[in-house]
C-alpha positions in Angstrom: -13.7 -30.0 8.1 -12.4 -26.5 8.8 -11.4 -25.7 12.4 -14.0 -23.5 14.1 -12.0 -20.3 13.8 -11.7 -20.7 10.0 -15.4 -21.2 9.3 -17.2 -18.5 7.3 -19.0 -16.3 9.8 -21.0 -13.1 9.1 -19.7 -10.3 11.2 -21.2 -6.8 11.3 -19.0 -4.1 12.8 -20.4 -1.1 14.5 -17.3 0.9 13.5 -18.1 3.9 11.3 -14.5 4.8 10.4 -12.2 2.3 8.6 -8.4 2.6 8.5 -7.2 1.5 5.1 -3.7 0.7 3.8 -4.0 2.4 0.5 -0.8 4.0 -0.6 1.5 1.7 1.4 2.5 -0.5 -1.7 3.1 2.6 -3.8 5.3 4.3 -1.2 7.1 1.3 0.3 7.9 -0.8 -2.9 5.2 -3.4 -2.2 4.3 -4.5 -5.7 6.0 -7.1 -7.8 6.7 -4.5 -10.5 9.0 -2.7 -8.0 11.2 -5.8 -7.6 11.2 -6.4 -11.4 12.1 -2.8 -12.1 15.0 -3.1 -9.5 16.2 -6.3 -11.1 16.1 -5.0 -14.6 17.2 -1.3 -14.1 18.8 -1.2 -10.7 18.2 1.4 -8.0 17.4 4.2 -10.5 14.8 2.0 -12.1 13.2 1.4 -8.8 13.2 5.1 -7.9 11.5 5.9 -11.2 8.9 3.2 -10.7 8.1 4.5 -7.2 7.8 8.0 -8.5 5.4 6.9 -11.3 3.3 5.0 -8.8 3.1 8.0 -6.5 2.1 10.3 -9.3 -0.8 8.1 -10.4 -1.8 7.2 -6.9 -4.6 9.8 -6.8 -6.0 8.8 -10.1 -6.4 5.1 -9.6 -8.6 3.5 -6.9 -9.0 6.3 -4.3 -12.3 7.7 -5.6 -13.8 4.3 -6.3 -12.9 3.0 -2.9 -14.3 6.1 -1.2 -17.6 5.7 -3.0 -17.8 2.0 -2.2 -17.1 2.6 1.5 -19.6 5.5 1.6 -22.3 3.3 0.1 -22.0 1.2 3.3 -22.3 4.3 5.6 -18.7 4.2 6.6 -15.9 6.7 6.4 -12.4 5.8 5.2 -9.1 7.1 6.6 -5.8 6.5 4.8 -2.9 6.9 7.2 -0.3 6.1 4.5 -1.6 9.1 2.6 -1.1 11.6 5.4 1.0 14.4 4.1 3.5 14.3 7.0 3.9 10.5 6.6 4.5 10.9 2.8 7.1 13.6 3.4 8.8 11.5 6.0 9.0 8.4 3.7 10.1 10.4 0.7 13.1 11.9 2.5 14.3 8.5 3.7 17.1 6.7 1.8 15.7 3.9 -0.3 17.7 1.3 1.7 15.5 2.1 4.7 12.3 1.5 2.8 13.2 -1.8 1.1 16.0 -4.2 0.2 14.9 -6.0 -2.9 18.1 -8.1 -3.0 16.4 -10.1 -0.2 14.0 -12.9 -0.9 10.3 -12.2 -1.4 8.6 -11.2 1.8 11.8 -10.2 3.5 13.2 -7.2 1.8 9.9 -5.6 0.7 7.3 -4.1 2.9 
C-alpha cells in the first residue's frame, strides 16, 4: 500500500497564473542530446547544439502549451524566457552553465 502522501489525490488550485520552466533545458544544457553533442564534438559541438535549440525554441511547444493552459482558464509565465535572463545566460561562459564531464545529474542543470 502507498503511504498516504503518495496516494493519488485530486487537487484544484485557485491560482490563475502558472510559472513554467519552458526554456530552461534549451538554455542550460538540460537535454541528453547536449551531453551527447559534447561527448562527440566537444565544446564547439555543445555550443552549436545550444544555439540550434535556442533558435527553434519559439517554434516548438510554446504555442501549444499556451493554448492548453488557456483552455483551463489559466495564464502562463515563462521566467526562463525573460529577455534579461536570456541575455544574462548567453553572456556567461559555458563552464558556469554546465560541466558535462561530470556524471548525469551533477554537471547538467
